[in-house]
Phi, psi and omega in degrees: 000136179285160178300317181300320179293322181288327180290325179294333178268357182296140181295162178297145180282007178248014180293158188300320180300319180293321180302313182289322175300316178295320177299324181285321183275344179260013179283357175221163176304142183259152173237147178270138177243127177246137179223141177268121176224160178302142180304318181302318180294319176304311183298313180297317178298316180295319181290314179298315177304315180296317178299327180265001175073028180252162181256135182304313179306316180294322179294312180301316180298321178297318178295316181293320176298319174301311182296317178294322180288329176293321186260003183301312181287324183303312185260003181053046178273130175257102185297321181300320178293327179291322184261359179187000000 
């Protein structure tokens, strides 16, 4: 499936799940994160996210939250102290 076709099937950006996800991630000031990845991986991620009706930013936030929660005890990170 082409990127154009995948984007055409993407769900509306106003569905209820996205509204609550945006509310959760925008409850504090945001920072931009840039990462260098191969173009082919970026395209594959974009296509898969579009097919699933997901936003790449929401996916990355989810992955970061998962990573931090798994490693919080190992490194004794207090996330609340880090962000505020």
